[in-house]
OpenMM code with the backbone's topology and positions (N, CA, C; nanometers):
from openmm import Vec3, app, unit

residues = "MET THR GLU LYS THR ASN SER ARG GLN ALA ILE VAL ASP ALA ALA ALA GLU LEU ILE ARG THR HIS GLY VAL GLN GLY THR SER ILE ALA ARG LEU VAL ALA LYS SER GLY THR SER ALA GLY ALA ILE TYR HIS HIS PHE ALA ASP LYS ASN ALA VAL VAL VAL ALA VAL ALA ARG ALA THR ILE ALA GLY PRO LEU ALA ALA LEU ASN ALA TYR ARG ASN ARG PRO ALA SER PRO ALA GLU LEU ALA SER TYR ALA MET THR ALA LEU ALA LEU ALA PRO GLU LEU GLY ASP LEU LEU ALA GLN LEU GLY ALA GLY ALA GLY LEU ASP ASP GLU LEU GLY GLN GLN LEU ARG ALA GLU PHE ALA ALA LEU ARG ASP SER LEU GLU GLN THR MET LEU ALA TRP ALA ALA VAL ASN ASP VAL LYS ALA GLU ARG VAL ARG GLY TYR SER GLN LEU LEU ALA GLY LEU THR LEU GLY TYR ALA SER GLN ARG VAL LEU MET ASP GLY PHE ASP GLU ALA ALA TYR ARG GLY GLN ALA VAL GLU LEU LEU LYS LEU PRO GLU SER ASN".split()
positions = [
    Vec3(5.9720, 7.2998, 9.5174),
    Vec3(6.0867, 7.2224, 9.4779),
    Vec3(6.0447, 7.1150, 9.3796),
    Vec3(6.1308, 7.0914, 9.2829),
    Vec3(6.1025, 6.9862, 9.1866),
    Vec3(6.1433, 6.8513, 9.2444),
    Vec3(6.1010, 6.7456, 9.1766),
    Vec3(6.1377, 6.6114, 9.2221),
    Vec3(6.2895, 6.5932, 9.2185),
    Vec3(6.3558, 6.6504, 9.1149),
    Vec3(6.5020, 6.6422, 9.1061),
    Vec3(6.5674, 6.7107, 9.2251),
    Vec3(6.5164, 6.8297, 9.2596),
    Vec3(6.5714, 6.9032, 9.3732),
    Vec3(6.5482, 6.8253, 9.5018),
    Vec3(6.4289, 6.7691, 9.5176),
    Vec3(6.3992, 6.6891, 9.6370),
    Vec3(6.4916, 6.5686, 9.6473),
    Vec3(6.5163, 6.5020, 9.5345),
    Vec3(6.6043, 6.3859, 9.5325),
    Vec3(6.7462, 6.4256, 9.5708),
    Vec3(6.7963, 6.5340, 9.5134),
    Vec3(6.9318, 6.5810, 9.5440),
    Vec3(6.9420, 6.6179, 9.6920),
    Vec3(6.8424, 6.6896, 9.7430),
    Vec3(6.8453, 6.7302, 9.8839),
    Vec3(6.8368, 6.6096, 9.9759),
    Vec3(6.7561, 6.5107, 9.9390),
    Vec3(6.7466, 6.3883, 10.0195),
    Vec3(6.8820, 6.3179, 10.0259),
    Vec3(6.9548, 6.3194, 9.9158),
    Vec3(7.0876, 6.2570, 9.9119),
    Vec3(7.1840, 6.3330, 10.0027),
    Vec3(7.1845, 6.4659, 9.9928),
    Vec3(7.2744, 6.5474, 10.0756),
    Vec3(7.2398, 6.5309, 10.2236),
    Vec3(7.1116, 6.5348, 10.2568),
    Vec3(7.0698, 6.5183, 10.3970),
    Vec3(7.1093, 6.3809, 10.4515),
    Vec3(7.0860, 6.2769, 10.3721),
    Vec3(7.1216, 6.1414, 10.4151),
    Vec3(7.2728, 6.1280, 10.4299),
    Vec3(7.3469, 6.1861, 10.3377),
    Vec3(7.4933, 6.1797, 10.3450),
    Vec3(7.5439, 6.2509, 10.4698),
    Vec3(7.4848, 6.3644, 10.5030),
    Vec3(7.5265, 6.4368, 10.6236),
    Vec3(7.5063, 6.3497, 10.7473),
    Vec3(7.3935, 6.2838, 10.7559),
    Vec3(7.3662, 6.1963, 10.8705),
    Vec3(7.4637, 6.0785, 10.8740),
    Vec3(7.4890, 6.0189, 10.7584),
    Vec3(7.5823, 5.9060, 10.7537),
    Vec3(7.7245, 5.9486, 10.7891),
    Vec3(7.7679, 6.0617, 10.7371),
    Vec3(7.9024, 6.1108, 10.7680),
    Vec3(7.9128, 6.1398, 10.9174),
    Vec3(7.8104, 6.2011, 10.9722),
    Vec3(7.8117, 6.2339, 11.1149),
    Vec3(7.8225, 6.1088, 11.2011),
    Vec3(7.7536, 6.0027, 11.1622),
    Vec3(7.7493, 5.8825, 11.2461),
    Vec3(7.8520, 5.7755, 11.2088),
    Vec3(7.8957, 5.7723, 11.0818),
    Vec3(7.9882, 5.6673, 11.0360),
    Vec3(8.1193, 5.7215, 10.9802),
    Vec3(8.1322, 5.8525, 10.9717),
    Vec3(8.2514, 5.9110, 10.9118),
    Vec3(8.2443, 5.9085, 10.7603),
    Vec3(8.3342, 5.9810, 10.6995),
    Vec3(8.3390, 5.9841, 10.5528),
    Vec3(8.3732, 5.8452, 10.5002),
    Vec3(8.4728, 5.7795, 10.5626),
    Vec3(8.5163, 5.6483, 10.5140),
    Vec3(8.4057, 5.5433, 10.5294),
    Vec3(8.3206, 5.5576, 10.6291),
    Vec3(8.2136, 5.4618, 10.6518),
    Vec3(8.0857, 5.4925, 10.5755),
    Vec3(8.0892, 5.5974, 10.4968),
    Vec3(7.9729, 5.6344, 10.4156),
    Vec3(7.9941, 5.5797, 10.2756),
    Vec3(7.9127, 5.4833, 10.2395),
    Vec3(7.9240, 5.4217, 10.1071),
    Vec3(7.8024, 5.4589, 10.0232),
    Vec3(7.8151, 5.4385, 9.8942),
    Vec3(7.7011, 5.4632, 9.8051),
    Vec3(7.5858, 5.3703, 9.8428),
    Vec3(7.6158, 5.2460, 9.8789),
    Vec3(7.5096, 5.1521, 9.9185),
    Vec3(7.4352, 5.2030, 10.0421),
    Vec3(7.5091, 5.2504, 10.1412),
    Vec3(7.4439, 5.3070, 10.2605),
    Vec3(7.3642, 5.4315, 10.2242),
    Vec3(7.4190, 5.5100, 10.1342),
    Vec3(7.3525, 5.6334, 10.0929),
    Vec3(7.2219, 5.6039, 10.0201),
    Vec3(7.2213, 5.5012, 9.9371),
    Vec3(7.0981, 5.4589, 9.8690),
    Vec3(6.9932, 5.4207, 9.9733),
    Vec3(7.0325, 5.3389, 10.0695),
    Vec3(6.9380, 5.2928, 10.1721),
    Vec3(6.8863, 5.4084, 10.2567),
    Vec3(6.9752, 5.4975, 10.2983),
    Vec3(6.9363, 5.6077, 10.3876),
    Vec3(6.8528, 5.7131, 10.3159),
    Vec3(6.8853, 5.7423, 10.1893),
    Vec3(6.8172, 5.8503, 10.1169),
    Vec3(6.6866, 5.8067, 10.0527),
    Vec3(6.6688, 5.6758, 10.0369),
    Vec3(6.5493, 5.6277, 9.9688),
    Vec3(6.5536, 5.6529, 9.8191),
    Vec3(6.6730, 5.6794, 9.7674),
    Vec3(6.6893, 5.7012, 9.6234),
    Vec3(6.7611, 5.5798, 9.5654),
    Vec3(6.8164, 5.5953, 9.4480),
    Vec3(6.8889, 5.4862, 9.3831),
    Vec3(7.0312, 5.5302, 9.3525),
    Vec3(7.1155, 5.4329, 9.3211),
    Vec3(7.2524, 5.4665, 9.2797),
    Vec3(7.2478, 5.5540, 9.1551),
    Vec3(7.1546, 5.5260, 9.0658),
    Vec3(7.1401, 5.6081, 8.9450),
    Vec3(7.1087, 5.7527, 8.9788),
    Vec3(7.0223, 5.7737, 9.0777),
    Vec3(6.9888, 5.9110, 9.1190),
    Vec3(7.1109, 5.9802, 9.1785),
    Vec3(7.1866, 5.9066, 9.2575),
    Vec3(7.3069, 5.9657, 9.3179),
    Vec3(7.4045, 6.0069, 9.2090),
    Vec3(7.4311, 5.9158, 9.1147),
    Vec3(7.5274, 5.9473, 9.0088),
    Vec3(7.4714, 6.0456, 8.9064),
    Vec3(7.3416, 6.0635, 8.9049),
    Vec3(7.2835, 6.1687, 8.8203),
    Vec3(7.3212, 6.3067, 8.8755),
    Vec3(7.3201, 6.3191, 9.0063),
    Vec3(7.3479, 6.4479, 9.0710),
    Vec3(7.4957, 6.4684, 9.1048),
    Vec3(7.5691, 6.3612, 9.1264),
    Vec3(7.7069, 6.3714, 9.1753),
    Vec3(7.7983, 6.2775, 9.0977),
    Vec3(7.9192, 6.3240, 9.0693),
    Vec3(8.0153, 6.2437, 8.9930),
    Vec3(8.0649, 6.1228, 9.0724),
    Vec3(8.0810, 6.1409, 9.2029),
    Vec3(8.1334, 6.0340, 9.2873),
    Vec3(8.1036, 6.0666, 9.4336),
    Vec3(8.1480, 5.9792, 9.5220),
    Vec3(8.1215, 5.9995, 9.6647),
    Vec3(8.1826, 6.1299, 9.7148),
    Vec3(8.3027, 6.1634, 9.6685),
    Vec3(8.3647, 6.2882, 9.7125),
    Vec3(8.2786, 6.4088, 9.6780),
    Vec3(8.2140, 6.4060, 9.5631),
    Vec3(8.1266, 6.5174, 9.5246),
    Vec3(8.0082, 6.5287, 9.6207),
    Vec3(7.9590, 6.4161, 9.6688),
    Vec3(7.8511, 6.4178, 9.7682),
    Vec3(7.9027, 6.4795, 9.8984),
    Vec3(8.0219, 6.4404, 9.9398),
    Vec3(8.0806, 6.4928, 10.0637),
    Vec3(8.1014, 6.6435, 10.0526),
    Vec3(8.1487, 6.6896, 9.9384),
    Vec3(8.1677, 6.8334, 9.9169),
    Vec3(8.0333, 6.9057, 9.9232),
    Vec3(7.9292, 6.8454, 9.8678),
    Vec3(7.7958, 6.9066, 9.8743),
    Vec3(7.7478, 6.9157, 10.0191),
    Vec3(7.7790, 6.8159, 10.0995),
    Vec3(7.7446, 6.8204, 10.2422),
    Vec3(7.8189, 6.9354, 10.3094),
    Vec3(7.9471, 6.9488, 10.2811),
    Vec3(8.0255, 7.0586, 10.3396),
    Vec3(7.9681, 7.1933, 10.2975),
    Vec3(7.9359, 7.2061, 10.1711),
    Vec3(7.8797, 7.3317, 10.1196),
    Vec3(7.7485, 7.3638, 10.1908),
    Vec3(7.6640, 7.2635, 10.2090),
    Vec3(7.5363, 7.2851, 10.2784),
    Vec3(7.5593, 7.3204, 10.4255),
    Vec3(7.6620, 7.2610, 10.4854),
    Vec3(7.6921, 7.2847, 10.6268),
    Vec3(7.7336, 7.4287, 10.6523),
    Vec3(7.8095, 7.4867, 10.5602),
    Vec3(7.8567, 7.6242, 10.5812),
    Vec3(7.7664, 7.7283, 10.5159),
    Vec3(7.6624, 7.6855, 10.4469),
    Vec3(7.5730, 7.7810, 10.3794),
    Vec3(7.5061, 7.8757, 10.4784),
    Vec3(7.4606, 7.8250, 10.5909),
    Vec3(7.3945, 7.9099, 10.6908),
    Vec3(7.4865, 8.0158, 10.7482),
    Vec3(7.6041, 7.9756, 10.7983),
    Vec3(7.6964, 8.0780, 10.8485),
    Vec3(7.7372, 8.1799, 10.7418),
    Vec3(7.7594, 8.1354, 10.6186),
    Vec3(7.7948, 8.2293, 10.5114),
    Vec3(7.6821, 8.3286, 10.4859),
    Vec3(7.5595, 8.2792, 10.4828),
    Vec3(7.4449, 8.3677, 10.4597),
    Vec3(7.4314, 8.4690, 10.5726),
    Vec3(7.4504, 8.4243, 10.6958),
    Vec3(7.4405, 8.5161, 10.8103),
    Vec3(7.5492, 8.6226, 10.8045),
    Vec3(7.6716, 8.5825, 10.7737),
    Vec3(7.7804, 8.6800, 10.7639),
    Vec3(7.7526, 8.7824, 10.6546),
    Vec3(7.7045, 8.7357, 10.5410),
    Vec3(7.6751, 8.8274, 10.4302),
    Vec3(7.5575, 8.9189, 10.4619),
    Vec3(7.4570, 8.8668, 10.5297),
    Vec3(7.3382, 8.9466, 10.5612),
    Vec3(7.3695, 9.0604, 10.6577),
    Vec3(7.4673, 9.0392, 10.7435),
    Vec3(7.4986, 9.1401, 10.8446),
    Vec3(7.6286, 9.2147, 10.8170),
    Vec3(7.6769, 9.2099, 10.6940),
    Vec3(7.8032, 9.2762, 10.6616),
    Vec3(7.7959, 9.4264, 10.6872),
    Vec3(7.6768, 9.4863, 10.6700),
    Vec3(7.6635, 9.6308, 10.6960),
    Vec3(7.6533, 9.6611, 10.8458),
    Vec3(7.6300, 9.5585, 10.9279),
    Vec3(7.6296, 9.5708, 11.0741),
    Vec3(7.7171, 9.4596, 11.1303),
    Vec3(7.8467, 9.4647, 11.1020),
    Vec3(7.9325, 9.3511, 11.1354),
    Vec3(7.9483, 9.3298, 11.2856),
    Vec3(7.9539, 9.2042, 11.3214),
    Vec3(7.9780, 9.1660, 11.4609),
    Vec3(8.1277, 9.1696, 11.4884),
    Vec3(8.1620, 9.1904, 11.6129),
    Vec3(8.3027, 9.1906, 11.6539),
    Vec3(8.3568, 9.0475, 11.6504),
    Vec3(8.4890, 9.0319, 11.6514),
    Vec3(8.5456, 8.8968, 11.6585),
    Vec3(8.4931, 8.8177, 11.7787),
    Vec3(8.4813, 8.8812, 11.8938),
    Vec3(8.4309, 8.8120, 12.0127),
    Vec3(8.2851, 8.7709, 11.9944),
    Vec3(8.2043, 8.8594, 11.9360),
    Vec3(8.0636, 8.8245, 11.9115),
    Vec3(8.0537, 8.7093, 11.8122),
    Vec3(8.1367, 8.7113, 11.7090),
    Vec3(8.1358, 8.6023, 11.6114),
    Vec3(8.1703, 8.4695, 11.6782),
    Vec3(8.2683, 8.4712, 11.7683),
    Vec3(8.3048, 8.3490, 11.8409),
    Vec3(8.1879, 8.3005, 11.9258),
    Vec3(8.1232, 8.3924, 11.9935),
    Vec3(8.0085, 8.3562, 12.0763),
    Vec3(7.8971, 8.2959, 11.9920),
    Vec3(7.8663, 8.3590, 11.8779),
    Vec3(7.7616, 8.3072, 11.7893),
    Vec3(7.7969, 8.1665, 11.7409),
    Vec3(7.9220, 8.1485, 11.6957),
    Vec3(7.9624, 8.0202, 11.6377),
    Vec3(7.9553, 7.9078, 11.7407),
    Vec3(8.0082, 7.9331, 11.8584),
    Vec3(8.0116, 7.8267, 11.9590),
    Vec3(7.8748, 7.8024, 12.0214),
    Vec3(7.7939, 7.9063, 12.0302),
    Vec3(7.6564, 7.8870, 12.0775),
    Vec3(7.5792, 7.8022, 11.9773),
    Vec3(7.6002, 7.8276, 11.8482),
    Vec3(7.5341, 7.7465, 11.7450),
    Vec3(7.5738, 7.5998, 11.7588),
    Vec3(7.7013, 7.5737, 11.7849),
    Vec3(7.7459, 7.4352, 11.8027),
    Vec3(7.6921, 7.3744, 11.9320),
    Vec3(7.6765, 7.4552, 12.0353),
    Vec3(7.6194, 7.4044, 12.1605),
    Vec3(7.4724, 7.3681, 12.1416),
    Vec3(7.4011, 7.4482, 12.0622),
    Vec3(7.2586, 7.4237, 12.0387),
    Vec3(7.2343, 7.3116, 11.9380),
    Vec3(7.3308, 7.2893, 11.8499),
    Vec3(7.3185, 7.1845, 11.7478),
    Vec3(7.4467, 7.1012, 11.7481),
    Vec3(7.4661, 7.0179, 11.8510),
    Vec3(7.5913, 6.9425, 11.8616),
    Vec3(7.6174, 6.8519, 11.7419),
    Vec3(7.5117, 6.8121, 11.6727),
    Vec3(7.5313, 6.7284, 11.5543),
    Vec3(7.6116, 6.8016, 11.4461),
    Vec3(7.6026, 6.9337, 11.4442),
    Vec3(7.6814, 7.0119, 11.3489),
    Vec3(7.8304, 6.9998, 11.3810),
    Vec3(7.8657, 7.0092, 11.5068),
    Vec3(8.0050, 6.9910, 11.5472),
    Vec3(8.0548, 6.8508, 11.5165),
    Vec3(7.9689, 6.7514, 11.5388),
    Vec3(8.0056, 6.6133, 11.5068),
    Vec3(8.0329, 6.5991, 11.3573),
    Vec3(7.9494, 6.6612, 11.2758),
    Vec3(7.9672, 6.6566, 11.1305),
    Vec3(8.0973, 6.7255, 11.0899),
    Vec3(8.1248, 6.8416, 11.1482),
    Vec3(8.2496, 6.9124, 11.1166),
    Vec3(8.3713, 6.8278, 11.1531),
    Vec3(8.3661, 6.7620, 11.2680),
    Vec3(8.4780, 6.6764, 11.3096),
    Vec3(8.4989, 6.5624, 11.2103),
    Vec3(8.3909, 6.5032, 11.1644),
    Vec3(8.4014, 6.3924, 11.0684),
    Vec3(8.4499, 6.4407, 10.9320),
    Vec3(8.4047, 6.5585, 10.8893),
    Vec3(8.4541, 6.6133, 10.7624),
    Vec3(8.6043, 6.6388, 10.7717),
    Vec3(8.6481, 6.6913, 10.8856),
    Vec3(8.7911, 6.7140, 10.9054),
    Vec3(8.8700, 6.5842, 10.9013),
    Vec3(8.8178, 6.4811, 10.9647),
    Vec3(8.8849, 6.3507, 10.9626),
    Vec3(8.8912, 6.2964, 10.8205),
    Vec3(8.7826, 6.3092, 10.7467),
    Vec3(8.7807, 6.2627, 10.6079),
    Vec3(8.8799, 6.3372, 10.5212),
    Vec3(8.8913, 6.4670, 10.5449),
    Vec3(8.9867, 6.5485, 10.4683),
    Vec3(9.1297, 6.5054, 10.4970),
    Vec3(9.1547, 6.4625, 10.6189),
    Vec3(9.2887, 6.4196, 10.6558),
    Vec3(9.3277, 6.2841, 10.5995),
    Vec3(9.2296, 6.2035, 10.5635),
    Vec3(9.2576, 6.0684, 10.5139),
    Vec3(9.2598, 6.0578, 10.3624),
    Vec3(9.2092, 6.1577, 10.2927),
    Vec3(9.1986, 6.1531, 10.1464),
    Vec3(9.2468, 6.2869, 10.0913),
    Vec3(9.3639, 6.2867, 10.0289),
    Vec3(9.4237, 6.4120, 9.9817),
    Vec3(9.3341, 6.4878, 9.8845),
    Vec3(9.2758, 6.4167, 9.7893),
    Vec3(9.1901, 6.4831, 9.6902),
    Vec3(9.0682, 6.5456, 9.7576),
    Vec3(9.0035, 6.4704, 9.8443),
    Vec3(8.8887, 6.5233, 9.9175),
    Vec3(8.9322, 6.6391, 10.0061),
    Vec3(9.0463, 6.6248, 10.0702),
    Vec3(9.0977, 6.7318, 10.1554),
    Vec3(9.1144, 6.8621, 10.0794),
    Vec3(9.1687, 6.8552, 9.9588),
    Vec3(9.1837, 6.9762, 9.8771),
    Vec3(9.0481, 7.0381, 9.8463),
    Vec3(8.9518, 6.9541, 9.8121),
    Vec3(8.8182, 7.0043, 9.7789),
    Vec3(8.7509, 7.0670, 9.9007),
    Vec3(8.7629, 7.0040, 10.0156),
    Vec3(8.7004, 7.0581, 10.1366),
    Vec3(8.7691, 7.1866, 10.1814),
    Vec3(8.9010, 7.1914, 10.1697),
    Vec3(8.9712, 7.3156, 10.2058),
    Vec3(8.9257, 7.4308, 10.1175),
    Vec3(8.9008, 7.4043, 9.9908),
    Vec3(8.8511, 7.5092, 9.9007),
    Vec3(8.7134, 7.5575, 9.9456),
    Vec3(8.6277, 7.4664, 9.9889),
    Vec3(8.4942, 7.5053, 10.0364),
    Vec3(8.5043, 7.5884, 10.1639),
    Vec3(8.5824, 7.5410, 10.2593),
    Vec3(8.5916, 7.6103, 10.3875),
    Vec3(8.6695, 7.7407, 10.3783),
    Vec3(8.7495, 7.7575, 10.2729),
    Vec3(8.8195, 7.8855, 10.2523),
    Vec3(8.7187, 7.9985, 10.2350),
    Vec3(8.6049, 7.9693, 10.1742),
    Vec3(8.5014, 8.0722, 10.1563),
    Vec3(8.4507, 8.1212, 10.2917),
    Vec3(8.4367, 8.0314, 10.3866),
    Vec3(8.3915, 8.0706, 10.5203),
    Vec3(8.4988, 8.1535, 10.5908),
    Vec3(8.6231, 8.1082, 10.5840),
    Vec3(8.7328, 8.1845, 10.6449),
    Vec3(8.7413, 8.3246, 10.5841),
    Vec3(8.7308, 8.3329, 10.4510),
    Vec3(8.7398, 8.4628, 10.3837),
    Vec3(8.6238, 8.5538, 10.4222),
    Vec3(8.5049, 8.4963, 10.4367),
    Vec3(8.3891, 8.5757, 10.4773),
    Vec3(8.4048, 8.6247, 10.6210),
    Vec3(8.4595, 8.5401, 10.7074),
    Vec3(8.4888, 8.5835, 10.8445),
    Vec3(8.5891, 8.6983, 10.8432),
    Vec3(8.6924, 8.6862, 10.7617),
    Vec3(8.7944, 8.7910, 10.7535),
    Vec3(8.7321, 8.9225, 10.7058),
    Vec3(8.6475, 8.9151, 10.6023),
    Vec3(8.5811, 9.0360, 10.5514),
    Vec3(8.4923, 9.0986, 10.6583),
    Vec3(8.4218, 9.0152, 10.7333),
    Vec3(8.3359, 9.0665, 10.8398),
    Vec3(8.4189, 9.1343, 10.9480),
    Vec3(8.5294, 9.0729, 10.9856),
    Vec3(8.6143, 9.1327, 11.0887),
    Vec3(8.6765, 9.2635, 11.0407),
    Vec3(8.7169, 9.2687, 10.9146),
    Vec3(8.7720, 9.3934, 10.8602),
    Vec3(8.6641, 9.5012, 10.8527),
    Vec3(8.5415, 9.4621, 10.8178),
    Vec3(8.4305, 9.5584, 10.8149),
    Vec3(8.4023, 9.6094, 10.9559),
    Vec3(8.4055, 9.5196, 11.0543),
    Vec3(8.3855, 9.5609, 11.1932),
    Vec3(8.4953, 9.6591, 11.2347),
    Vec3(8.6188, 9.6289, 11.1988),
    Vec3(8.7308, 9.7166, 11.2340),
    Vec3(8.7117, 9.8555, 11.1733),
    Vec3(8.6702, 9.8610, 11.0474),
    Vec3(8.6509, 9.9901, 10.9807),
    Vec3(8.5411, 10.0713, 11.0485),
    Vec3(8.4313, 10.0066, 11.0837),
    Vec3(8.3188, 10.0747, 11.1481),
    Vec3(8.3573, 10.1250, 11.2873),
    Vec3(8.4467, 10.0540, 11.3535),
    Vec3(8.4833, 10.0866, 11.4920),
    Vec3(8.6190, 10.1550, 11.5053),
    Vec3(8.6706, 10.2068, 11.3949),
    Vec3(8.7996, 10.2779, 11.3949),
    Vec3(8.9128, 10.1963, 11.4574),
    Vec3(8.9127, 10.0679, 11.4280),
    Vec3(9.0207, 9.9795, 11.4707),
    Vec3(9.1064, 9.9522, 11.3474),
    Vec3(9.2368, 9.9642, 11.3613),
    Vec3(9.3251, 9.9391, 11.2477),
    Vec3(9.3077, 9.7952, 11.1996),
    Vec3(9.3027, 9.7795, 11.0684),
    Vec3(9.2828, 9.6472, 11.0083),
    Vec3(9.3879, 9.5470, 11.0552),
    Vec3(9.5108, 9.5937, 11.0760),
    Vec3(9.6178, 9.5040, 11.1202),
    Vec3(9.5851, 9.4373, 11.2538),
    Vec3(9.5041, 9.5032, 11.3355),
    Vec3(9.4695, 9.4486, 11.4674),
    Vec3(9.3836, 9.3226, 11.4577),
    Vec3(9.3095, 9.3075, 11.3467),
    Vec3(9.2210, 9.1912, 11.3344),
    Vec3(9.2657, 9.0922, 11.2275),
    Vec3(9.3695, 9.1241, 11.1530),
    Vec3(9.4171, 9.0297, 11.0509),
    Vec3(9.4574, 8.8981, 11.1179),
    Vec3(9.4126, 8.7895, 11.0586),
    Vec3(9.4429, 8.6577, 11.1129),
    Vec3(9.3438, 8.6092, 11.2165),
    Vec3(9.2599, 8.6974, 11.2647),
    Vec3(9.1623, 8.6555, 11.3655),
    Vec3(9.0575, 8.5608, 11.3080),
    Vec3(9.0343, 8.5667, 11.1769),
    Vec3(8.9398, 8.4723, 11.1169),
    Vec3(8.9929, 8.3303, 11.1318),
    Vec3(9.1234, 8.3123, 11.1127),
    Vec3(9.1832, 8.1797, 11.1291),
    Vec3(9.1801, 8.1369, 11.2757),
    Vec3(9.2049, 8.2307, 11.3643),
    Vec3(9.1992, 8.2013, 11.5074),
    Vec3(9.0573, 8.1609, 11.5475),
    Vec3(8.9583, 8.2352, 11.4995),
    Vec3(8.8190, 8.2025, 11.5292),
    Vec3(8.7835, 8.0645, 11.4753),
    Vec3(8.8228, 8.0355, 11.3514),
    Vec3(8.7945, 7.9038, 11.2934),
    Vec3(8.8609, 7.7941, 11.3764),
    Vec3(8.9851, 7.8162, 11.4154),
    Vec3(9.0556, 7.7169, 11.4962),
    Vec3(8.9916, 7.6948, 11.6325),
    Vec3(8.9535, 7.8028, 11.6976),
    Vec3(8.8881, 7.7908, 11.8280),
    Vec3(8.7537, 7.7188, 11.8160),
    Vec3(8.6797, 7.7500, 11.7102),
    Vec3(8.5483, 7.6884, 11.6909),
    Vec3(8.5624, 7.5401, 11.6589),
    Vec3(8.6554, 7.5066, 11.5695),
    Vec3(8.6768, 7.3653, 11.5376),
    Vec3(8.7359, 7.2903, 11.6572),
    Vec3(8.8186, 7.3586, 11.7352),
    Vec3(8.8706, 7.2986, 11.8580),
    Vec3(8.7587, 7.2683, 11.9563),
    Vec3(8.6635, 7.3592, 11.9651),
    Vec3(8.5465, 7.3382, 12.0510),
    Vec3(8.4703, 7.2136, 12.0051),
    Vec3(8.4458, 7.2054, 11.8730),
    Vec3(8.3724, 7.0907, 11.8185),
    Vec3(8.4487, 6.9607, 11.8433),
    Vec3(8.5788, 6.9622, 11.8213),
    Vec3(8.6600, 6.8410, 11.8388),
    Vec3(8.6660, 6.7977, 11.9848),
    Vec3(8.6872, 6.8922, 12.0738),
    Vec3(8.6990, 6.8556, 12.2151),
    Vec3(8.5674, 6.8039, 12.2719),
    Vec3(8.4555, 6.8554, 12.2214),
    Vec3(8.3255, 6.8029, 12.2643),
    Vec3(8.3169, 6.6532, 12.2361),
    Vec3(8.3761, 6.6122, 12.1227),
    Vec3(8.3710, 6.4724, 12.0809),
    Vec3(8.4780, 6.3886, 12.1513),
    Vec3(8.5957, 6.4455, 12.1726),
    Vec3(8.7116, 6.3668, 12.2142),
    Vec3(8.7467, 6.3711, 12.3625),
    Vec3(8.7029, 6.4723, 12.4342),
    Vec3(8.7492, 6.4916, 12.5718),
    Vec3(8.6378, 6.4654, 12.6726),
    Vec3(8.6591, 6.3656, 12.7580),
    Vec3(8.5669, 6.3458, 12.8695),
    Vec3(8.5783, 6.4652, 12.9632),
    Vec3(8.4668, 6.5097, 13.0154),
    Vec3(8.4667, 6.6199, 13.1108),
    Vec3(8.4998, 6.7550, 13.0498),
    Vec3(8.4871, 6.7666, 12.9191),
    Vec3(8.5158, 6.8947, 12.8531),
    Vec3(8.4192, 7.0010, 12.9046),
    Vec3(8.4721, 7.1101, 12.9549),
    Vec3(8.3913, 7.2192, 13.0101),
    Vec3(8.3586, 7.3171, 12.8972),
    Vec3(8.2469, 7.2916, 12.8318),
    Vec3(8.2072, 7.3709, 12.7155),
    Vec3(8.1900, 7.5182, 12.7500),
    Vec3(8.1247, 7.5459, 12.8616),
    Vec3(8.0982, 7.6853, 12.8988),
    Vec3(8.2285, 7.7607, 12.9246),
    Vec3(8.3218, 7.6974, 12.9939),
    Vec3(8.4503, 7.7631, 13.0215),
    Vec3(8.5264, 7.7881, 12.8920),
    Vec3(8.5256, 7.6914, 12.8027),
    Vec3(8.5959, 7.7068, 12.6747),
    Vec3(8.5357, 7.8225, 12.5958),
    Vec3(8.4016, 7.8225, 12.5848),
    Vec3(8.3352, 7.9314, 12.5106),
    Vec3(8.3696, 8.0661, 12.5722),
    Vec3(8.3635, 8.0751, 12.7042),
    Vec3(8.3936, 8.2010, 12.7718),
    Vec3(8.5360, 8.2476, 12.7467),
    Vec3(8.6320, 8.1564, 12.7563),
    Vec3(8.7719, 8.1928, 12.7338),
    Vec3(8.7970, 8.2305, 12.5879),
    Vec3(8.7333, 8.1594, 12.4952),
    Vec3(8.7503, 8.1915, 12.3527),
    Vec3(8.6984, 8.3315, 12.3227),
    Vec3(8.5831, 8.3642, 12.3772),
    Vec3(8.5261, 8.4983, 12.3571),
    Vec3(8.6191, 8.6030, 12.4164),
    Vec3(8.6697, 8.5789, 12.5367),
    Vec3(8.7626, 8.6743, 12.5993),
    Vec3(8.8889, 8.6916, 12.5154),
    Vec3(8.9411, 8.5829, 12.4647),
    Vec3(9.0617, 8.5888, 12.3826),
    Vec3(9.0395, 8.6745, 12.2583),
    Vec3(8.9233, 8.6616, 12.1981),
    Vec3(8.8952, 8.7363, 12.0754),
    Vec3(8.8511, 8.8793, 12.1019),
    Vec3(8.8426, 8.9197, 12.2273),
    Vec3(8.8154, 9.0600, 12.2592),
    Vec3(8.9409, 9.1451, 12.2463),
    Vec3(9.0560, 9.0829, 12.2347),
    Vec3(9.1816, 9.1570, 12.2310),
    Vec3(9.1835, 9.2710, 12.1296),
    Vec3(9.1374, 9.2512, 12.0042),
    Vec3(9.1454, 9.3646, 11.9114),
    Vec3(9.0471, 9.4761, 11.9452),
    Vec3(8.9510, 9.4499, 12.0335),
    Vec3(8.8547, 9.5532, 12.0696),
    Vec3(8.9130, 9.6516, 12.1706),
    Vec3(9.0170, 9.6106, 12.2428),
    Vec3(9.0768, 9.7007, 12.3411),
    Vec3(9.1876, 9.7812, 12.2742),
    Vec3(9.1777, 9.9133, 12.2846),
    Vec3(9.2663, 10.0099, 12.2180),
    Vec3(9.2931, 9.9641, 12.0783),
] * unit.nanometer
topology = app.Topology()
chain = topology.addChain("A")
for resn in residues:
    res = topology.addResidue(resn, chain)
    for name in ("N", "CA", "C"):
        topology.addAtom(name, app.Element.getBySymbol(name[0]), res)
């Protein structure tokens, strides 16, 4: 990696931590300078504004799931398996769920940022939909049976992340189990 790449990655990593702990609104360029060990000039060299940094964090956050979905497109997982993978990943890395919750809150408070984040997350939803349609084709399940399940999976996964943060006594295992069972519906007949 070049020094420029290292600087950009340090900014994105620091921004992710700040967003996770302080929210999008509580993440300032001054805090980002302090956390990343870079300068305001370095930040503005790589990013037009704070929203561009937040979008880069979102893009980095969904890069892993997108890569996994693309890598296994020829051996697609079922909707229930995808739900299990997604929620297990959040259980193993709760900071990821915290970050997703904060990105969602930031999107709700800033219309321009919200539009940009929705565009980023649309790629994940579309990749989930393609994976589910590929699974349906491989398993002789009519495509209509799984249409919309990508949105359901995204909603269940984000609901899991949100409830972990917001609900005392949230039964993570029961939620994961019920979500997986719910998404088994297109697998039966």
